[in-house]
PASEBA-1860 file (N, C-alpha, C; in nm, 3 decimals):
! residues 257
1> XXXXXXXX> 15.440/5.562/-17.972/15.568/5.476/-17.974/15.544/5.363/-18.081 ~ 15.424/5.310/-18.099/15.409/5.219/-18.200/15.435/5.267/-18.343 ~ 15.388/5.403/-18.377/15.431/5.475/-18.499/15.592/5.477/-18.510 ~ 15.641/5.498/-18.389/15.804/5.498/-18.401/15.845/5.379/-18.450 ~ 15.810/5.271/-18.395/15.843/5.138/-18.425/15.828/5.095/-18.552 ~ 15.706/5.141/-18.617/15.666/5.122/-18.749/15.779/5.194/-18.856 ~ 15.822/5.327/-18.812/15.931/5.384/-18.883/16.055/5.319/-18.871 ~ 16.076/5.258/-18.780/16.214/5.190/-18.753/16.214/5.064/-18.836
9> XXXXXXXX> 16.111/5.007/-18.835/16.086/4.881/-18.933/16.096/4.914/-19.077 ~ 16.056/5.034/-19.113/16.084/5.074/-19.258/16.223/5.089/-19.295 ~ 16.286/5.151/-19.178/16.435/5.176/-19.215/16.504/5.042/-19.217 ~ 16.477/4.946/-19.146/16.544/4.823/-19.146/16.505/4.732/-19.252 ~ 16.390/4.752/-19.292/16.336/4.661/-19.405/16.398/4.694/-19.540 ~ 16.482/4.807/-19.558/16.525/4.832/-19.663/16.701/4.827/-19.637 ~ 16.739/4.798/-19.530/16.870/4.805/-19.499/16.912/4.648/-19.503 ~ 16.994/4.623/-19.620/17.035/4.486/-19.664/17.127/4.425/-19.537
17> XXXXXXXX> 17.244/4.490/-19.492/17.306/4.419/-19.380/17.217/4.360/-19.272 ~ 17.099/4.444/-19.229/17.013/4.372/-19.132/16.952/4.247/-19.181 ~ 16.907/4.231/-19.301/16.837/4.115/-19.341/16.938/4.006/-19.356 ~ 17.075/4.045/-19.401/17.175/3.940/-19.409/17.219/3.885/-19.289 ~ 17.244/3.983/-19.170/17.271/3.933/-19.073/17.178/3.849/-18.971 ~ 17.052/3.887/-18.999/16.940/3.804/-18.945/16.934/3.674/-18.982 ~ 16.952/3.657/-19.143/16.955/3.535/-19.209/17.064/3.450/-19.180 ~ 17.196/3.520/-19.166/17.309/3.443/-19.125/17.285/3.372/-18.991
25> XXXXXXXX> 17.240/3.472/-18.888/17.215/3.413/-18.765/17.115/3.291/-18.768 ~ 17.014/3.293/-18.841/16.911/3.181/-18.838/16.967/3.050/-18.885 ~ 17.054/3.080/-19.002/17.129/2.974/-19.068/17.227/2.903/-18.951 ~ 17.301/2.997/-18.906/17.405/2.955/-18.810/17.343/2.895/-18.690 ~ 17.228/2.920/-18.636/17.162/2.847/-18.529/17.152/2.715/-18.571 ~ 17.082/2.687/-18.669/17.042/2.552/-18.716/17.182/2.477/-18.757 ~ 17.269/2.535/-18.815/17.401/2.487/-18.860/17.486/2.427/-18.745 ~ 17.502/2.510/-18.647/17.592/2.485/-18.531/17.535/2.365/-18.451
33> XXXXXXXX> 17.400/2.360/-18.452/17.336/2.229/-18.381/17.347/2.104/-18.456 ~ 17.331/2.134/-18.593/17.320/2.014/-18.705/17.464/1.951/-18.680 ~ 17.571/2.032/-18.686/17.707/1.986/-18.697/17.731/1.911/-18.579 ~ 17.694/1.964/-18.454/17.722/1.882/-18.328/17.652/1.768/-18.315 ~ 17.528/1.781/-18.382/17.434/1.653/-18.371/17.512/1.547/-18.473 ~ 17.548/1.573/-18.586/17.625/1.479/-18.659/17.747/1.429/-18.609 ~ 17.826/1.510/-18.533/17.939/1.456/-18.458/17.922/1.369/-18.354 ~ 17.815/1.386/-18.289/17.770/1.287/-18.197/17.722/1.156/-18.245
41> XXXXXXXX> 17.668/1.171/-18.382/17.610/1.035/-18.452/17.749/0.963/-18.499 ~ 17.844/1.047/-18.535/17.958/0.964/-18.593/18.033/0.913/-18.477 ~ 18.054/0.975/-18.355/18.129/0.924/-18.230/18.047/0.803/-18.174 ~ 17.914/0.810/-18.193/17.847/0.703/-18.126/17.849/0.699/-17.974 ~ 17.880/0.580/-17.919/17.874/0.556/-17.784/17.985/0.639/-17.708 ~ 18.086/0.664/-17.765/18.193/0.756/-17.698/18.136/0.909/-17.666 ~ 18.059/0.962/-17.775/17.998/1.084/-17.753/17.890/1.084/-17.651 ~ 17.812/0.964/-17.657/17.698/0.962/-17.558/17.744/0.952/-17.409
49> XXXXXXXX> 17.862/0.881/-17.390/17.914/0.871/-17.255/17.935/1.005/-17.195 ~ 17.983/1.106/-17.282/18.048/1.230/-17.249/17.933/1.332/-17.217 ~ 17.846/1.316/-17.323/17.739/1.424/-17.304/17.583/1.368/-17.298 ~ 17.571/1.248/-17.296/17.451/1.178/-17.280/17.365/1.199/-17.402 ~ 17.245/1.218/-17.420/17.165/1.229/-17.516/17.106/1.360/-17.523 ~ 17.203/1.456/-17.568/17.178/1.593/-17.564/17.063/1.665/-17.646 ~ 17.018/1.593/-17.755/16.898/1.625/-17.852/16.792/1.567/-17.807 ~ 16.762/1.503/-17.704/16.652/1.447/-17.668/16.598/1.538/-17.549
57> XXXXXXXX> 16.443/1.543/-17.541/16.397/1.610/-17.429/16.416/1.550/-17.310 ~ 16.451/1.627/-17.188/16.432/1.763/-17.191/16.580/1.831/-17.209 ~ 16.681/1.762/-17.224/16.814/1.806/-17.254/16.831/1.899/-17.376 ~ 16.746/1.878/-17.470/16.766/1.957/-17.603/16.764/2.098/-17.568 ~ 16.681/2.148/-17.470/16.671/2.280/-17.422/16.814/2.339/-17.381 ~ 16.871/2.276/-17.326/17.002/2.310/-17.255/17.102/2.305/-17.383 ~ 17.096/2.197/-17.453/17.207/2.188/-17.568/17.185/2.314/-17.680 ~ 17.066/2.317/-17.712/17.056/2.412/-17.828/17.075/2.561/-17.803
65> XXXXXXXX> 17.026/2.590/-17.675/17.056/2.734/-17.622/17.203/2.750/-17.594 ~ 17.275/2.640/-17.552/17.422/2.670/-17.504/17.499/2.687/-17.643 ~ 17.466/2.610/-17.742/17.537/2.603/-17.876/17.508/2.744/-17.931 ~ 17.391/2.784/-17.935/17.359/2.900/-17.995/17.393/3.038/-17.944 ~ 17.426/3.038/-17.811/17.483/3.146/-17.746/17.600/3.179/-17.799 ~ 17.683/3.101/-17.865/17.815/3.138/-17.914/17.789/3.236/-18.040 ~ 17.682/3.250/-18.079/17.635/3.322/-18.200/17.586/3.475/-18.149 ~ 17.575/3.492/-18.036/17.514/3.607/-17.985/17.579/3.747/-18.026
73> XXXXXXXX> 17.717/3.744/-18.069/17.800/3.856/-18.107/17.712/3.899/-18.231 ~ 17.649/3.819/-18.307/17.580/3.875/-18.426/17.475/3.991/-18.399 ~ 17.372/3.965/-18.304/17.281/4.063/-18.279/17.351/4.193/-18.228 ~ 17.447/4.171/-18.146/17.522/4.285/-18.092/17.590/4.376/-18.198 ~ 17.650/4.296/-18.311/17.707/4.351/-18.403/17.601/4.431/-18.501 ~ 17.486/4.377/-18.505/17.378/4.433/-18.578/17.322/4.551/-18.519 ~ 17.307/4.562/-18.391/17.276/4.686/-18.313/17.364/4.793/-18.328 ~ 17.505/4.766/-18.335/17.595/4.867/-18.357/17.589/4.933/-18.479
81> XXXXXXXX> 17.565/4.849/-18.598/17.537/4.898/-18.719/17.409/4.993/-18.728 ~ 17.319/4.947/-18.674/17.187/5.029/-18.685/17.200/5.166/-18.625 ~ 17.267/5.169/-18.489/17.282/5.293/-18.424/17.379/5.364/-18.495 ~ 17.498/5.325/-18.518/17.617/5.401/-18.586/17.561/5.463/-18.728 ~ 17.463/5.402/-18.795/17.408/5.442/-18.915/17.333/5.575/-18.889 ~ 17.278/5.566/-18.781/17.207/5.713/-18.747/17.289/5.828/-18.721 ~ 17.400/5.792/-18.661/17.506/5.910/-18.660/17.576/5.942/-18.784 ~ 17.596/5.834/-18.887/17.673/5.853/-19.006/17.577/5.935/-19.100
89> XXXXXXXX> 17.458/5.905/-19.104/17.371/5.965/-19.195/17.287/6.066/-19.144 ~ 17.333/6.114/-19.007/17.256/6.219/-18.944/17.098/6.202/-18.932 ~ 17.065/6.079/-18.944/16.908/6.070/-18.936/16.866/6.077/-18.785 ~ 16.961/6.067/-18.678/16.898/6.092/-18.561/16.873/6.244/-18.544 ~ 16.937/6.327/-18.582/16.921/6.478/-18.599/16.799/6.510/-18.669 ~ 16.785/6.443/-18.787/16.641/6.482/-18.851/16.530/6.430/-18.789 ~ 16.541/6.314/-18.705/16.422/6.272/-18.636/16.386/6.374/-18.524 ~ 16.496/6.441/-18.467/16.466/6.528/-18.350/16.419/6.637/-18.392
97> XXXXXXXX> 16.463/6.697/-18.538/16.399/6.816/-18.595/16.250/6.792/-18.625 ~ 16.222/6.669/-18.668/16.089/6.634/-18.721/15.989/6.618/-18.603 ~ 16.051/6.628/-18.477/15.959/6.647/-18.347/15.958/6.527/-18.266 ~ 16.047/6.428/-18.292/16.070/6.303/-18.216/16.160/6.357/-18.087 ~ 16.112/6.342/-17.972/16.211/6.364/-17.869/16.333/6.271/-17.836 ~ 16.430/6.317/-17.782/16.537/6.234/-17.762/16.504/6.116/-17.674 ~ 16.422/6.135/-17.576/16.373/6.014/-17.501/16.310/5.917/-17.591 ~ 16.215/5.972/-17.692/16.137/5.877/-17.759/16.230/5.801/-17.863
105> XXXXXXXX> 16.338/5.863/-17.911/16.426/5.819/-18.006/16.499/5.687/-17.945 ~ 16.555/5.734/-17.820/16.656/5.612/-17.772/16.573/5.502/-17.708 ~ 16.435/5.533/-17.665/16.342/5.428/-17.605/16.312/5.338/-17.719 ~ 16.293/5.403/-17.845/16.253/5.311/-17.957/16.363/5.222/-17.982 ~ 16.486/5.262/-17.971/16.602/5.175/-18.000/16.610/5.055/-17.881 ~ 16.584/5.105/-17.777/16.585/5.000/-17.661/16.468/4.887/-17.683 ~ 16.341/4.943/-17.714/16.239/4.853/-17.766/16.275/4.758/-17.869 ~ 16.335/4.812/-17.965/16.391/4.743/-18.083/16.493/4.627/-18.038
113> XXXXXXXX> 16.574/4.653/-17.947/16.670/4.553/-17.889/16.598/4.448/-17.823 ~ 16.501/4.477/-17.758/16.416/4.383/-17.678/16.328/4.286/-17.772 ~ 16.284/4.352/-17.874/16.192/4.286/-17.985/16.288/4.186/-18.047 ~ 16.411/4.247/-18.089/16.505/4.153/-18.165/16.552/4.025/-18.072 ~ 16.562/4.065/-17.948/16.599/3.940/-17.864/16.477/3.846/-17.847 ~ 16.360/3.890/-17.849/16.242/3.805/-17.842/16.240/3.706/-17.972 ~ 16.262/3.773/-18.096/16.251/3.704/-18.203/16.370/3.614/-18.221 ~ 16.473/3.640/-18.169/16.592/3.550/-18.173/16.566/3.415/-18.082
121> XXXXXXXX> 16.499/3.465/-17.961/16.458/3.349/-17.866/16.369/3.253/-17.913 ~ 16.270/3.302/-17.992/16.152/3.214/-18.064/16.222/3.131/-18.154 ~ 16.323/3.183/-18.231/16.388/3.106/-18.324/16.451/3.009/-18.272 ~ 16.530/3.020/-18.157/16.603/2.923/-18.090/16.511/2.802/-18.018 ~ 16.396/2.849/-17.976/16.295/2.768/-17.917/16.239/2.680/-18.034 ~ 16.227/2.727/-18.150/16.169/2.633/-18.258/16.280/2.536/-18.303 ~ 16.401/2.599/-18.318/16.512/2.497/-18.349/16.508/2.373/-18.259 ~ 16.527/2.421/-18.124/16.540/2.321/-18.011/16.415/2.222/-18.012
129> XXXXXXXX> 16.299/2.263/-18.041/16.174/2.193/-18.065/16.193/2.086/-18.176 ~ 16.240/2.134/-18.288/16.247/2.065/-18.399/16.359/1.943/-18.385 ~ 16.457/1.984/-18.319/16.554/1.867/-18.289/16.532/1.779/-18.190 ~ 16.439/1.809/-18.104/16.384/1.723/-17.990/16.280/1.636/-18.043 ~ 16.198/1.691/-18.151/16.090/1.605/-18.208/16.167/1.501/-18.303 ~ 16.269/1.558/-18.370/16.341/1.470/-18.473/16.404/1.335/-18.404 ~ 16.453/1.361/-18.269/16.512/1.250/-18.221/16.414/1.146/-18.194 ~ 16.281/1.175/-18.158/16.182/1.077/-18.154/16.196/0.974/-18.038
137> XXXXXXXX> 16.307/0.969/-17.949/16.314/0.861/-17.851/16.270/0.914/-17.712 ~ 16.220/1.018/-17.707/16.209/1.067/-17.577/16.068/1.153/-17.581 ~ 15.978/1.157/-17.462/15.864/1.235/-17.460/15.880/1.374/-17.440 ~ 15.800/1.447/-17.516/15.805/1.616/-17.499/15.819/1.639/-17.359 ~ 15.902/1.729/-17.332/15.897/1.783/-17.189/15.964/1.943/-17.185 ~ 15.896/1.995/-17.102/15.944/2.149/-17.077/16.025/2.156/-16.955 ~ 16.075/2.045/-16.907/16.153/2.051/-16.778/16.259/2.151/-16.764 ~ 16.341/2.164/-16.890/16.449/2.261/-16.877/16.428/2.385/-16.967
145> XXXXXXXX> 16.301/2.429/-16.974/16.251/2.533/-17.069/16.325/2.650/-17.008 ~ 16.364/2.669/-16.885/16.421/2.788/-16.832/16.548/2.840/-16.908 ~ 16.596/2.743/-16.984/16.724/2.785/-17.062/16.690/2.870/-17.167 ~ 16.584/2.861/-17.245/16.530/2.953/-17.325/16.519/3.087/-17.288 ~ 16.452/3.097/-17.159/16.447/3.232/-17.110/16.583/3.290/-17.075 ~ 16.680/3.199/-17.023/16.810/3.245/-17.008/16.876/3.296/-17.137 ~ 16.858/3.228/-17.234/16.909/3.258/-17.379/16.862/3.414/-17.408 ~ 16.730/3.448/-17.381/16.682/3.580/-17.389/16.757/3.671/-17.315
153> XXXXXXXX> 16.792/3.645/-17.190/16.850/3.739/-17.102/17.007/3.754/-17.151 ~ 17.050/3.644/-17.220/17.188/3.653/-17.270/17.185/3.754/-17.404 ~ 17.095/3.733/-17.485/17.079/3.814/-17.592/17.066/3.965/-17.552 ~ 16.984/3.992/-17.465/16.956/4.140/-17.418/17.100/4.180/-17.380 ~ 17.157/4.103/-17.297/17.280/4.156/-17.241/17.387/4.177/-17.353 ~ 17.398/4.095/-17.442/17.500/4.118/-17.541/17.462/4.259/-17.620 ~ 17.349/4.270/-17.650/17.294/4.381/-17.738/17.306/4.511/-17.641 ~ 17.268/4.504/-17.518/17.305/4.618/-17.422/17.431/4.659/-17.420
161> XXXXXXXX> 17.538/4.568/-17.419/17.670/4.611/-17.414/17.711/4.669/-17.540 ~ 17.669/4.614/-17.655/17.696/4.694/-17.771/17.632/4.823/-17.785 ~ 17.517/4.839/-17.752/17.458/4.967/-17.744/17.534/5.100/-17.651 ~ 17.577/5.037/-17.556/17.667/5.122/-17.470/17.793/5.184/-17.545 ~ 17.863/5.078/-17.612/17.959/5.114/-17.676/17.951/5.198/-17.801 ~ 17.854/5.166/-17.876/17.835/5.262/-17.998/17.786/5.397/-17.971 ~ 17.711/5.401/-17.845/17.668/5.531/-17.808/17.781/5.623/-17.743 ~ 17.883/5.560/-17.720/18.005/5.617/-17.646/18.101/5.654/-17.784
169> XXXXXXXX> 18.117/5.570/-17.876/18.216/5.574/-17.982/18.170/5.623/-18.114 ~ 18.034/5.610/-18.126/17.954/5.653/-18.247/17.991/5.608/-18.384 ~ 18.105/5.556/-18.410/18.168/5.497/-18.530/18.155/5.352/-18.533 ~ 18.108/5.308/-18.630/18.065/5.149/-18.647/18.210/5.076/-18.646 ~ 18.315/5.111/-18.709/18.437/5.045/-18.725/18.488/5.032/-18.580 ~ 18.508/5.144/-18.513/18.588/5.142/-18.369/18.486/5.076/-18.277 ~ 18.355/5.085/-18.290/18.273/5.025/-18.214/18.273/4.862/-18.209 ~ 18.266/4.814/-18.317/18.273/4.691/-18.361/18.418/4.633/-18.315
177> XXXXXXXX> 18.517/4.691/-18.337/18.640/4.645/-18.284/18.657/4.653/-18.137 ~ 18.600/4.737/-18.063/18.609/4.749/-17.911/18.501/4.639/-17.853 ~ 18.399/4.614/-17.939/18.292/4.506/-17.891/18.360/4.373/-17.894 ~ 18.413/4.345/-17.999/18.495/4.209/-18.010/18.598/4.204/-17.925 ~ 18.679/4.293/-17.899/18.783/4.308/-17.800/18.741/4.284/-17.665 ~ 18.632/4.349/-17.625/18.572/4.338/-17.498/18.513/4.199/-17.466 ~ 18.415/4.142/-17.570/18.341/4.030/-17.554/18.421/3.919/-17.571 ~ 18.527/3.888/-17.645/18.597/3.773/-17.671/18.731/3.761/-17.582
185> XXXXXXXX> 18.778/3.891/-17.553/18.917/3.891/-17.504/18.937/3.939/-17.359 ~ 18.889/4.078/-17.347/18.915/4.148/-17.228/18.826/4.106/-17.119 ~ 18.708/4.065/-17.109/18.627/4.040/-17.005/18.680/3.892/-16.955 ~ 18.691/3.801/-17.065/18.747/3.659/-17.017/18.875/3.659/-16.942 ~ 18.965/3.753/-16.999/19.100/3.755/-16.935/19.090/3.822/-16.795 ~ 19.009/3.919/-16.780/18.991/3.981/-16.641/18.914/3.898/-16.557 ~ 18.818/3.800/-16.604/18.753/3.711/-16.519/18.847/3.605/-16.488 ~ 18.937/3.556/-16.552/19.030/3.451/-16.520/19.108/3.503/-16.437
193> XXXXXXXX> 19.156/3.628/-16.423/19.265/3.684/-16.343/19.202/3.698/-16.203 ~ 19.077/3.743/-16.192/19.003/3.780/-16.074/18.978/3.645/-16.002 ~ 18.922/3.552/-16.073/18.883/3.432/-16.025/19.025/3.344/-15.971 ~ 19.132/3.369/-16.020/19.239/3.305/-15.965/19.279/3.345/-15.831 ~ 19.219/3.472/-15.790/19.248/3.505/-15.650/19.119/3.523/-15.571 ~ 19.016/3.564/-15.635/18.892/3.590/-15.573/18.772/3.526/-15.625 ~ 18.792/3.381/-15.675/18.665/3.305/-15.717/18.550/3.315/-15.618 ~ 18.425/3.321/-15.668/18.388/3.328/-15.817/18.343/3.490/-15.847
201> XXXXXXXX> 18.428/3.598/-15.803/18.386/3.729/-15.828/18.383/3.758/-15.981 ~ 18.472/3.710/-16.038/18.486/3.743/-16.189/18.364/3.710/-16.272 ~ 18.292/3.623/-16.212/18.158/3.566/-16.306/18.054/3.669/-16.281 ~ 18.067/3.779/-16.230/17.968/3.868/-16.206/17.986/4.003/-16.313 ~ 18.063/3.981/-16.395/18.086/4.081/-16.517/17.960/4.082/-16.597 ~ 17.937/4.182/-16.684/17.814/4.181/-16.760/17.779/4.067/-16.848 ~ 17.873/4.032/-16.922/17.866/3.913/-17.023/17.874/3.793/-16.958 ~ 17.984/3.782/-16.865/18.029/3.654/-16.806/17.907/3.600/-16.711
209> XXXXXXXX> 17.835/3.688/-16.633/17.725/3.624/-16.566/17.622/3.590/-16.652 ~ 17.597/3.640/-16.763/17.485/3.611/-16.860/17.538/3.472/-16.925 ~ 17.681/3.448/-16.961/17.695/3.337/-17.025/17.712/3.220/-16.949 ~ 17.726/3.231/-16.798/17.714/3.119/-16.699/17.583/3.069/-16.668 ~ 17.468/3.134/-16.723/17.349/3.107/-16.698/17.307/2.963/-16.749 ~ 17.371/2.943/-16.859/17.350/2.814/-16.953/17.484/2.722/-16.939 ~ 17.459/2.620/-16.866/17.591/2.541/-16.843/17.606/2.435/-16.977 ~ 17.733/2.385/-16.983/17.771/2.305/-17.076/17.662/2.186/-17.056
217> XXXXXXXX> 17.620/2.124/-17.181/17.537/2.003/-17.153/17.608/1.881/-17.131 ~ 17.542/1.782/-17.076/17.609/1.669/-17.017/17.683/1.672/-16.896 ~ 17.770/1.578/-16.878/17.835/1.569/-16.750/17.934/1.675/-16.727 ~ 17.978/1.740/-16.827/18.065/1.850/-16.836/17.997/1.976/-16.737 ~ 17.870/1.992/-16.777/17.805/2.097/-16.683/17.779/2.070/-16.545 ~ 17.792/1.932/-16.508/17.761/1.912/-16.368/17.898/1.912/-16.289 ~ 18.009/1.935/-16.363/18.124/1.955/-16.278/18.130/2.111/-16.213 ~ 18.153/2.079/-16.079/18.172/2.215/-15.995/18.282/2.280/-16.013
225> XXXXXXXX> 18.243/2.414/-16.076/18.360/2.494/-16.106/18.343/2.619/-16.014 ~ 18.286/2.603/-15.899/18.256/2.715/-15.800/18.185/2.832/-15.894 ~ 18.099/2.807/-15.976/18.012/2.917/-16.042/17.908/2.938/-15.946 ~ 17.866/3.061/-15.925/17.765/3.104/-15.849/17.624/3.055/-15.880 ~ 17.514/3.040/-15.803/17.406/2.977/-15.802/17.349/3.058/-15.923 ~ 17.251/2.999/-16.004/17.199/3.055/-16.125/17.099/3.173/-16.086 ~ 17.052/3.186/-15.972/16.957/3.295/-15.927/17.029/3.417/-15.906 ~ 17.168/3.399/-15.860/17.254/3.522/-15.828/17.303/3.566/-15.972
233> XXXXXXXX> 17.326/3.481/-16.051/17.386/3.506/-16.206/17.259/3.579/-16.274 ~ 17.142/3.535/-16.242/17.026/3.595/-16.318/17.011/3.739/-16.280 ~ 17.004/3.752/-16.137/16.993/3.872/-16.080/17.097/3.988/-16.137 ~ 17.227/3.933/-16.130/17.341/4.017/-16.178/17.323/4.058/-16.314 ~ 17.260/3.960/-16.407/17.263/3.993/-16.550/17.158/4.093/-16.559 ~ 17.030/4.074/-16.490/16.919/4.169/-16.505/16.966/4.322/-16.471 ~ 17.034/4.320/-16.340/17.091/4.456/-16.298/17.186/4.517/-16.393 ~ 17.273/4.446/-16.465/17.353/4.494/-16.559/17.278/4.536/-16.687
241> XXXXXXXX> 17.193/4.472/-16.735/17.109/4.507/-16.858/17.036/4.640/-16.819 ~ 16.972/4.652/-16.706/16.901/4.787/-16.661/17.006/4.885/-16.656 ~ 17.112/4.861/-16.599/17.224/4.972/-16.598/17.261/5.022/-16.727 ~ 17.293/4.919/-16.819/17.335/4.962/-16.943/17.237/5.035/-17.028 ~ 17.103/4.999/-17.018/16.989/5.066/-17.107/16.973/5.195/-17.031 ~ 16.989/5.198/-16.910/16.955/5.333/-16.851/17.062/5.416/-16.879 ~ 17.189/5.371/-16.878/17.302/5.464/-16.924/17.282/5.517/-17.061 ~ 17.240/5.427/-17.166/17.224/5.459/-17.305/17.115/5.579/-17.306
249> XXXXXXXX> 17.000/5.547/-17.229/16.899/5.649/-17.224/16.955/5.788/-17.190 ~ 17.030/5.789/-17.078/17.080/5.927/-17.027/17.180/5.988/-17.119 ~ 17.268/5.890/-17.185/17.375/5.932/-17.267/17.319/6.000/-17.378 ~ 17.218/5.941/-17.446/17.167/5.997/-17.563/17.088/6.119/-17.541 ~ 17.017/6.125/-17.414/16.947/6.251/-17.384/17.041/6.371/-17.360 ~ 17.158/6.354/-17.313/17.240/6.441/-17.262/17.359/6.497/-17.366 ~ 17.372/6.409/-17.445/17.490/6.440/-17.532/17.459/6.525/-17.646 ~ 17.561/6.585/-17.707/17.559/6.675/-17.834/17.520/6.585/-17.961
257> X> 17.426/6.625/-18.037/17.385/6.558/-18.164/17.462/6.591/-18.283
END
């Protein structure tokens, strides 16, 4: 399996969109937090009344992970491009012909998704740490470090949904369109409609359950929106992730190449 991951890295190392999107994600994580930090600095006391001191420890773990979670469509998009390229250039067939089993091929992609999520989570951890240290007005604290782990769960959830779609649709353009439609419009709309009658049932959808793991920083996150307890959201997210990845494995093993 390690050799397959090395081969995967050789593919990605030469794939310019992969490097560009990773760089864009890294810059955007820093940028979105820096912009919010500067807005708070300009608003002064008014901003502090609403969100407190979000870039001081321990609140910085909540703030940075919450803001960075808006960028998780990027790794999902990246995974769609990676897998759809295998179909476009028939490299998945060549790998099977060369002796790689179907299970090995798709498990390698799943491991890649997890490794990618780990790397993104480490990046967010570093950014949060830097912002917290830069504030200098609070002692270092790991009190809310759980939100970094929740960010990892969010990342895997977004990538898992993207993998399901691209394995079903196979083409990058259609998969990307459906992915954005589902992630930004369809699930949010259905959640709102269901919660209007059966609150909080709508919060148990694949991406919604992951999104709600990290609340808004400051007093807004303390407002009771009848959101389920985080342990139920976490369990739901993990179940959805396992279901999505298991579906991906079965789909690739049984579908025509």
